[in-house]
Backbone bond lengths (Angstrom), bond angles and torsions (degrees), N, CA, C in turn:
res aa  C-N    CA-C-N  psi(-1)  N-CA   C-N-CA  omega(-1)  CA-C   N-CA-C  phi
1 M - - - 1.459 - - 1.520 108.87 -
2 S 1.293 113.58 151.53 1.457 117.21 -179.33 1.525 110.64 -79.06
3 N 1.309 116.60 163.36 1.459 121.68 -178.97 1.522 111.86 -65.30
4 I 1.337 117.71 -32.01 1.470 120.56 -179.18 1.516 110.43 -66.93
5 V 1.308 117.92 -42.08 1.468 121.56 179.64 1.519 110.34 -65.56
6 L 1.332 117.19 -41.49 1.460 120.24 178.90 1.524 111.37 -64.98
7 A 1.321 117.45 -38.44 1.462 120.96 178.86 1.522 110.59 -66.85
8 Q 1.322 118.12 -38.31 1.460 120.85 178.34 1.519 110.67 -67.23
9 Q 1.313 118.32 -39.68 1.454 121.43 178.67 1.522 110.44 -66.40
10 A 1.314 118.29 -38.24 1.462 121.55 178.78 1.524 110.63 -67.44
11 A 1.330 117.71 -38.52 1.464 121.21 179.47 1.526 110.50 -67.37
12 E 1.312 117.87 -37.10 1.453 120.71 179.21 1.520 111.11 -70.89
13 A 1.316 118.61 -31.39 1.454 121.73 -179.16 1.523 111.59 -70.52
14 V 1.330 118.56 -25.93 1.456 122.31 -177.19 1.528 111.24 -89.98
15 S 1.297 118.49 -8.29 1.460 122.51 -176.76 1.528 110.53 -55.64
16 I 1.329 116.47 135.63 1.463 122.26 -177.48 1.519 108.59 -131.24
17 N 1.295 115.84 150.07 1.455 121.38 179.29 1.534 109.84 -63.87
18 K 1.342 117.12 137.26 1.470 120.70 -177.96 1.528 111.57 -64.22
19 G 1.313 117.14 -36.91 1.462 119.89 178.40 1.518 111.98 -65.56
20 L 1.316 115.87 -38.85 1.461 120.46 177.92 1.524 110.87 -66.36
21 A 1.329 116.73 -36.71 1.463 120.63 177.22 1.525 110.59 -66.22
22 A 1.328 117.32 -37.64 1.468 120.78 178.87 1.525 110.89 -67.01
23 I 1.318 116.96 -40.73 1.471 120.29 177.34 1.526 109.84 -63.95
24 G 1.330 116.57 -41.00 1.467 120.09 178.45 1.506 112.14 -63.13
25 Y 1.335 117.43 -40.22 1.466 119.18 177.81 1.520 110.65 -67.63
26 G 1.320 116.84 -40.30 1.468 119.91 178.16 1.517 111.75 -59.31
27 L 1.314 116.56 -43.04 1.464 119.97 177.37 1.524 111.05 -69.04
28 G 1.327 116.63 -34.59 1.465 120.02 178.60 1.516 113.23 -71.40
29 A 1.325 117.69 -23.34 1.465 121.20 -179.77 1.526 112.08 -82.47
30 I 1.317 117.47 -10.83 1.468 120.49 179.09 1.531 110.25 -65.01
31 G 1.325 117.37 -42.22 1.466 121.45 -178.32 1.518 113.49 -60.04
32 P 1.338 118.75 -53.41 1.461 118.81 177.15 1.526 112.88 -62.40
33 G 1.319 117.80 -32.94 1.468 119.94 177.92 1.522 111.84 -63.92
34 I 1.316 116.07 -43.99 1.465 120.27 177.31 1.523 109.91 -66.22
35 G 1.336 116.77 -40.09 1.459 120.43 -179.81 1.515 112.92 -61.70
36 V 1.338 116.91 -42.85 1.467 120.92 178.83 1.529 110.14 -64.06
37 G 1.316 115.88 -41.48 1.466 119.19 177.72 1.520 112.30 -61.16
38 L 1.318 117.10 -42.11 1.465 120.63 179.43 1.522 112.00 -68.20
39 I 1.324 116.46 -36.69 1.469 120.01 179.24 1.517 110.77 -61.20
40 F 1.329 116.34 -51.90 1.458 118.42 -175.16 1.531 112.27 -76.89
41 A 1.329 118.09 -23.42 1.460 119.98 172.16 1.524 110.20 -65.98
42 A 1.341 115.85 -38.87 1.459 119.50 177.98 1.531 111.51 -67.95
43 V 1.336 117.13 -35.70 1.471 120.11 177.89 1.520 110.44 -66.47
44 I 1.312 116.76 -43.54 1.468 120.05 178.95 1.522 110.17 -63.39
45 N 1.321 116.47 -42.81 1.462 120.53 179.58 1.532 111.01 -64.73
46 G 1.334 117.13 -43.61 1.464 120.47 179.55 1.517 112.51 -66.79
47 T 1.344 116.91 -36.82 1.464 120.06 178.34 1.523 110.85 -69.04
48 A 1.322 116.21 -35.66 1.460 119.08 178.03 1.523 111.36 -67.26
49 R 1.316 116.97 -34.17 1.472 120.22 -179.81 1.528 112.47 -80.35
50 Q 1.342 116.72 -35.34 1.461 120.27 -176.63 1.526 108.83 -143.09
51 P 1.333 117.19 86.14 1.470 120.79 -174.12 1.529 114.73 -60.56
52 E 1.304 118.51 -27.98 1.462 119.73 -177.98 1.531 112.03 -72.49
53 A 1.310 119.33 -12.25 1.464 122.58 178.73 1.529 112.36 -94.60
54 Q 1.316 117.56 11.29 1.463 121.17 -174.65 1.528 112.09 -59.94
55 G 1.304 118.62 -44.77 1.461 121.49 -178.07 1.523 112.37 -61.92
56 K 1.328 116.01 -44.27 1.458 120.40 179.65 1.528 110.96 -66.91
57 L 1.326 116.27 -40.68 1.468 119.99 179.37 1.520 111.87 -65.55
58 Q 1.327 117.01 -38.34 1.462 119.34 -179.91 1.527 111.66 -68.36
59 G 1.311 117.01 -36.25 1.462 119.79 176.90 1.521 111.89 -63.25
60 I 1.324 115.87 -43.75 1.463 120.61 177.42 1.520 109.91 -65.72
61 A 1.329 116.49 -40.10 1.466 120.50 -177.69 1.521 111.46 -64.18
62 F 1.308 117.88 -43.39 1.464 119.09 -178.05 1.521 112.08 -70.02
63 S 1.327 117.78 -33.68 1.467 118.46 177.38 1.529 111.01 -69.69
64 T 1.321 118.46 -39.12 1.466 120.00 176.89 1.528 111.22 -73.27
65 F 1.332 117.17 -29.77 1.462 120.81 175.41 1.527 110.33 -62.38
66 V 1.324 116.45 -42.70 1.465 120.69 179.50 1.527 110.33 -63.62
67 L 1.320 116.96 -43.43 1.465 119.96 179.19 1.527 111.56 -63.52
68 T 1.311 116.96 -36.67 1.460 120.73 179.32 1.518 111.31 -71.23
69 E 1.318 117.22 -39.70 1.458 120.42 -179.44 1.520 112.34 -70.05
70 V 1.326 117.70 -23.96 1.459 120.22 176.30 1.528 109.89 -61.19
71 L 1.320 117.19 -34.76 1.462 120.52 177.95 1.521 111.24 -62.33
72 A 1.327 117.18 -40.99 1.460 120.41 178.30 1.521 110.88 -67.99
73 L 1.329 117.22 -37.93 1.462 120.08 178.45 1.525 111.77 -67.34
74 I 1.314 117.03 -38.75 1.460 120.21 175.70 1.523 109.60 -63.37
75 G 1.322 116.36 -38.95 1.462 120.43 178.55 1.517 112.47 -62.45
76 I 1.328 117.68 -41.11 1.465 119.01 -178.94 1.533 110.63 -72.24
77 V 1.325 118.17 -31.40 1.464 120.17 175.22 1.524 109.98 -65.96
78 I 1.314 117.08 -42.73 1.464 120.73 177.99 1.521 110.73 -65.51
79 Y 1.343 117.14 -35.64 1.475 120.15 176.07 1.526 110.62 -60.42
80 F 1.333 117.15 -46.44 1.460 119.51 -179.61 1.521 112.16 -66.87
81 L 1.319 116.61 -34.29 1.464 119.24 176.33 1.526 111.45 -68.79
82 A 1.328 116.69 -37.91 1.467 120.16 -178.32 1.513 111.76 -75.07
83 S 1.328 118.53 -31.19 1.464 120.35 -176.89 1.512 112.71 -88.95
84 A 1.319 118.32 -5.00 1.474 120.75 -179.33 1.512 111.78 -72.54
């Protein structure tokens, strides 16, 4: 068989229902949502305990927020790839 036919058969085998992909992304977005909540809860708690450390805590919080949100962005890219 030619390479084009094999590639088409492989693409058809990976096909997934769009609704199932949406449910998978929704479940995958729960983790980053919880992570963001925990990050900023810790910043609020740390600022309440030591107000002079607010600037340092916010810098750490925003860098970890970005890392956590990357997971959600990767999830939505995979959703679009799976539902195509």
